[in-house]
N, C-alpha and C positions, 0 to 999 in steps of 0.2 A: 504494500500500500504506500502510495506517495504521500509524504508529509511535507507541507509547504512551510518554509521558514520566513518569518516576517519581522522586520525591524520597524519599530514605532518609536517616535520621539515625542515625549510628553513634556509640556510646560517649557518649551524652547520658543524663542521668538522667531518663528519660522520665516517670516518675510525678510528679516534681517540676515539670517544665516541660511538662506535658501540653497545655495550651492553646496555648502558644507553638509547639510542634512541630506541633500539629494545624493551626494557621493557615498555617504554612509548607508543610505537605504539601498543603493546599488550593490554595496558590499553584501547586504542581506540577501539580495536576489542571487548573487553569485554563490553564496553559501547554500541557498535553497537548491540551486541547480546541481551543486556538487553532491548534496545529500539525497538527491532525487531517487536514486536507485537503491538506497539503503532502507532496511526495514528494522525498526526498533521495538515494535509491539507485536504480540502474537494474536490475541483475540479481541482487543479493544480497538474501537474505531476512533482514531485521533487524526484529524484533518490538518491541523496547523499547530506549529510551535511559534509563539510570539515572544519576542524579546522587546520589552518596553523599557527604553532608556529614559529614566526619570531625572529631570533637572531637580536635584535635591535642594536647590536654593529656593524653589517655589513650591515643591510638593514633597510629601513623605512617601517612602517606598514601603511596600509590603515586605515582610521578612521571608515569607514562604511563597513558592509558586502556587498557582491555582489553576483549576480547570473551569472553563466557561463553556456551557452548552447552549447552543442556539436552536430553537425549535422552528420547524416549518409550519407556520400557522395557517397556510392556505390549503394544505392537503392533509385531511384526517388520515391516520390517527395522531397527527401532530408529533411525530417522532423527532428526535434530535437530528438536525440536518448538518450541524457543524460542531465538532468538539475541538476546542483549542486549549493548549497548555501554555499559560503565560508565566514568564519569568520577568520580574521587575528588577532592572539593573540600575543602581544609583550611579549617576554620571553628572556631576555639577557642570553647569554651562560654562563657567569661567575656565575650568580645566579642559573641557572638550574643545572649546574654540581656540585655546592657546596652542594646541597641538598642530603641527604642520600637516599638510595634505599627505606627504610621504609617510609620516609616522602615525597617522590616524588609524589605519587598519591594525597596527600593532597595539595602539592604545585601546581600541575597541576589543581586540582579541584578548588582551590581558584582563580587562575588566570582565568580559564575558566568561572567561575560563575561571576566574576567581569565584564568580557567582555559581557557575555550574558545579564546580568541585566542592563548594561549601554547602549547597542546598540539596535536599532530597526532593524527589518528585512527590506529588500528592499520593496519599495512601490508596486511593482508588485505582491507580495504575502502577504502584510501586513494584509489585511482584512481577508484572508483565513487561515493564519498560526496561530495555537493556541500556541502563544509564552509563555504564562504563564504556561501552562501545560508542554511544552517542558522543560522549565527552572526547574520546580518542579521535573520532572522525572530525569533530569541530576543531580540535587542536591540530590535526593533520592538515585541514584546510588552511588554517592561518599560517602554519609553519612551512609546509611544502608548496602550497599553491600560491599564497600571497607573499611568502618569504619573510614572515615576521619572526622576531626573536621574542618568545613569550616567557623565557626564564628570567 
Protein backbone atom coordinates (compact mmCIF):
# COMPACT_ATOMS: atom_id res chain seq x y z
CA UNK A 1 0.00 0.00 0.00
CA UNK A 2 1.32 3.42 -0.97
CA UNK A 3 1.67 5.88 1.91
CA UNK A 4 1.91 9.55 1.00
CA UNK A 5 4.31 11.75 2.96
CA UNK A 6 3.26 15.36 3.42
CA UNK A 7 5.16 18.31 4.92
CA UNK A 8 2.95 21.02 6.41
CA UNK A 9 4.19 24.28 7.90
CA UNK A 10 2.04 25.76 10.68
CA UNK A 11 2.18 29.32 12.02
CA UNK A 12 4.82 30.54 9.59
CA UNK A 13 4.34 33.79 7.72
CA UNK A 14 3.82 32.02 4.42
CA UNK A 15 3.67 35.04 2.15
CA UNK A 16 6.95 36.40 3.49
CA UNK A 17 8.85 33.08 3.27
CA UNK A 18 7.03 31.62 0.28
CA UNK A 19 10.13 30.35 -1.57
CA UNK A 20 11.72 28.85 1.54
CA UNK A 21 8.60 26.91 2.47
CA UNK A 22 7.96 25.85 -1.14
CA UNK A 23 11.46 24.31 -1.33
CA UNK A 24 10.92 22.52 1.98
CA UNK A 25 7.54 21.19 0.82
CA UNK A 26 9.21 19.95 -2.37
CA UNK A 27 11.62 18.01 -0.14
CA UNK A 28 8.56 16.32 1.38
CA UNK A 29 7.35 15.34 -2.11
CA UNK A 30 10.77 13.87 -2.90
CA UNK A 31 10.66 11.87 0.34
CA UNK A 32 7.16 10.66 -0.56
CA UNK A 33 8.36 9.47 -3.97
CA UNK A 34 11.37 7.75 -2.40
CA UNK A 35 9.19 5.85 0.08
CA UNK A 36 6.40 5.10 -2.43
CA UNK A 37 7.29 1.44 -2.99
CA UNK A 38 7.89 0.67 0.69
CA UNK A 39 5.34 -0.96 3.00
CA UNK A 40 5.35 -0.36 6.76
CA UNK A 41 1.96 -1.72 7.86
CA UNK A 42 0.43 -5.16 7.50
CA UNK A 43 -3.32 -4.96 8.19
CA UNK A 44 -4.08 -1.33 8.96
CA UNK A 45 -5.11 1.17 6.31
CA UNK A 46 -2.87 4.22 6.61
CA UNK A 47 -3.01 6.63 3.69
CA UNK A 48 -0.76 9.43 4.74
CA UNK A 49 2.00 10.37 7.15
CA UNK A 50 2.02 14.08 7.82
CA UNK A 51 4.93 15.96 9.30
CA UNK A 52 3.65 19.24 10.68
CA UNK A 53 6.50 21.63 11.27
CA UNK A 54 5.29 23.95 14.02
CA UNK A 55 6.66 27.43 14.56
CA UNK A 56 7.06 27.13 18.31
CA UNK A 57 7.31 30.88 18.65
CA UNK A 58 3.58 31.11 17.87
CA UNK A 59 2.14 27.68 18.72
CA UNK A 60 2.70 24.76 21.05
CA UNK A 61 3.56 21.29 19.79
CA UNK A 62 1.87 18.06 20.79
CA UNK A 63 4.22 15.71 22.53
CA UNK A 64 2.96 12.53 20.86
CA UNK A 65 1.97 11.71 17.29
CA UNK A 66 -1.71 11.16 16.58
CA UNK A 67 -3.93 9.45 14.03
CA UNK A 68 -6.62 11.45 12.29
CA UNK A 69 -9.44 9.61 10.55
CA UNK A 70 -11.56 11.37 7.95
CA UNK A 71 -14.99 9.96 7.08
CA UNK A 72 -16.61 9.96 3.68
CA UNK A 73 -19.93 11.60 4.57
CA UNK A 74 -21.40 11.35 1.07
CA UNK A 75 -21.43 7.56 0.75
CA UNK A 76 -23.01 5.34 3.41
CA UNK A 77 -21.92 3.46 5.55
CA UNK A 78 -19.66 6.47 6.19
CA UNK A 79 -16.47 4.48 6.43
CA UNK A 80 -13.15 6.10 7.07
CA UNK A 81 -11.82 7.33 3.76
CA UNK A 82 -8.42 8.61 4.86
CA UNK A 83 -6.24 7.63 7.83
CA UNK A 84 -3.35 9.99 8.55
CA UNK A 85 -0.55 9.66 11.08
CA UNK A 86 0.62 13.12 12.17
CA UNK A 87 3.93 13.99 13.77
CA UNK A 88 4.28 17.55 15.04
CA UNK A 89 7.86 18.74 14.75
CA UNK A 90 8.99 21.82 16.66
CA UNK A 91 10.88 24.18 14.38
CA UNK A 92 11.19 27.82 15.48
CA UNK A 93 10.81 30.21 12.58
CA UNK A 94 13.92 32.21 13.43
CA UNK A 95 16.14 29.11 13.28
CA UNK A 96 14.46 27.72 10.14
CA UNK A 97 14.85 30.96 8.20
CA UNK A 98 18.50 31.50 9.22
CA UNK A 99 19.59 28.22 7.63
CA UNK A 100 20.92 28.56 4.06
CA UNK A 101 19.18 26.83 1.15
CA UNK A 102 22.02 24.31 0.85
CA UNK A 103 21.86 23.37 4.55
CA UNK A 104 18.07 23.37 4.90
CA UNK A 105 17.58 19.67 3.95
CA UNK A 106 20.19 18.75 6.60
CA UNK A 107 18.43 20.92 9.19
CA UNK A 108 15.04 19.41 8.35
CA UNK A 109 16.52 15.90 8.32
CA UNK A 110 18.18 16.30 11.73
CA UNK A 111 15.01 17.72 13.27
CA UNK A 112 12.85 15.03 11.68
CA UNK A 113 15.13 12.18 12.79
CA UNK A 114 15.28 13.53 16.35
CA UNK A 115 11.48 13.43 16.59
CA UNK A 116 11.08 10.06 14.86
CA UNK A 117 13.67 8.39 17.06
CA UNK A 118 12.28 9.80 20.30
CA UNK A 119 8.53 9.30 19.78
CA UNK A 120 6.47 6.13 19.52
CA UNK A 121 3.60 5.78 17.10
CA UNK A 122 0.06 5.67 18.56
CA UNK A 123 -1.00 2.47 20.32
CA UNK A 124 -3.59 1.75 17.63
CA UNK A 125 -0.88 0.89 15.08
CA UNK A 126 2.19 0.35 17.29
CA UNK A 127 2.30 -3.45 16.89
CA UNK A 128 1.77 -3.36 13.13
CA UNK A 129 3.88 -0.36 12.09
CA UNK A 130 7.50 -1.21 11.24
CA UNK A 131 8.91 1.88 12.94
CA UNK A 132 12.59 0.88 12.75
CA UNK A 133 12.47 0.27 9.01
CA UNK A 134 10.58 3.53 8.43
CA UNK A 135 13.19 5.48 10.41
CA UNK A 136 16.02 3.71 8.56
CA UNK A 137 14.45 4.53 5.17
CA UNK A 138 13.92 8.21 6.09
CA UNK A 139 17.54 8.40 7.32
CA UNK A 140 18.72 6.70 4.12
CA UNK A 141 16.84 9.27 2.03
CA UNK A 142 18.48 12.21 3.76
CA UNK A 143 21.99 10.69 3.90
CA UNK A 144 22.29 8.85 0.58
CA UNK A 145 19.87 10.67 -1.71
CA UNK A 146 20.16 14.27 -0.44
CA UNK A 147 23.76 13.99 0.81
CA UNK A 148 23.02 15.30 4.30
CA UNK A 149 25.21 14.68 7.34
CA UNK A 150 22.77 13.83 10.14
CA UNK A 151 25.29 12.88 12.83
